[in-house]
C-alpha positions in Angstrom: 0.0 0.0 0.0 1.3 3.4 -0.9 -1.0 5.6 1.3 0.8 7.6 4.0 -1.7 9.5 6.2 -0.9 13.0 7.5 -1.6 14.5 10.9 -4.1 12.6 12.9 -5.4 10.6 10.0 -5.7 6.8 10.0 -6.0 4.4 6.9 -8.4 1.5 7.6 -9.8 -1.4 5.6 -13.2 -2.9 6.4 -13.1 -6.4 7.8 -15.1 -8.7 5.6 -17.8 -10.5 7.6 -20.0 -13.2 6.2 -23.4 -13.0 7.9 -25.7 -16.1 8.3 -29.3 -15.9 9.5 -30.6 -18.2 12.2 -32.1 -20.4 9.4 -28.6 -20.9 7.8 -29.1 -18.5 4.9 -25.9 -16.6 3.9 -26.5 -12.9 3.3 -24.6 -11.3 0.4 -22.8 -8.0 1.0 -25.5 -6.0 -0.8 -28.2 -7.3 1.6 -26.6 -6.1 4.8 -25.3 -2.9 6.4 -21.8 -1.8 5.9 -19.7 -3.1 8.9 -18.3 -0.6 11.3 -15.3 -2.8 12.2 -12.0 -2.3 10.3 -8.3 -3.0 10.5 -5.7 -0.2 10.8 -3.3 -0.3 7.9 -1.4 3.0 8.4 -1.3 5.7 11.1 -0.3 9.4 10.7 2.4 10.9 12.9 0.0 12.9 15.1 1.6 16.1 16.5 0.0 19.5 16.4 -3.4 19.3 14.7 -5.7 22.4 14.8 -3.6 23.9 17.6 -3.9 20.9 19.8 -1.4 18.2 20.6 -2.6 14.8 19.2 -1.0 11.6 20.5 -1.9 8.6 18.2 -3.4 5.8 20.3 -4.0 3.3 17.5 -1.3 1.3 15.7 -1.0 -0.7 12.6 -2.8 -4.1 12.9 -5.4 -2.9 15.5 -9.0 -3.8 14.9 -11.2 -0.8 15.5 -14.8 0.3 15.5 -15.4 3.7 13.8 -18.2 6.1 13.3 -20.7 4.9 10.7 -20.5 7.9 8.2 -16.9 8.9 9.0 -14.0 9.3 6.6 -13.2 9.4 3.0 -13.4 6.3 0.8 -10.4 5.7 -1.5 -10.1 3.0 -4.1 -6.7 1.9 -5.2 -6.7 -0.9 -7.7 -9.2 -3.6 -6.5 -8.9 -2.5 -2.8 -11.0 0.1 -1.0 -9.7 2.0 2.0 -11.2 4.6 4.3 -9.1 7.5 5.6 -10.5 8.7 9.0 -9.4 11.1 11.8 -8.4 9.3 14.9 -11.3 11.1 16.7 -13.7 9.1 14.4 -12.4 5.8 15.8 -14.7 4.9 18.7 -12.9 1.8 20.2 -10.1 -0.7 19.8 -11.3 -4.3 19.8 -9.0 -6.6 21.7 
């Protein structure tokens, strides 16, 4: 990947989840909501952002939950990424 985020930005990629109903029917991606869980692929340096000191709390490889309508979607080749601010990340899943 060639994306290097700036400031307090984080590059994430959605985690693919295959959802099955109680009856055993597998739902295709178009029939379900977009997941809010993603993997962190790149993290910006933090530092001074909008006059405030920002310390980056996420690291590459973390699985995170982010705000539903946050970020900017970017497509590179066949892969889709989302660039969000660290403040749009709600939690780290351990």
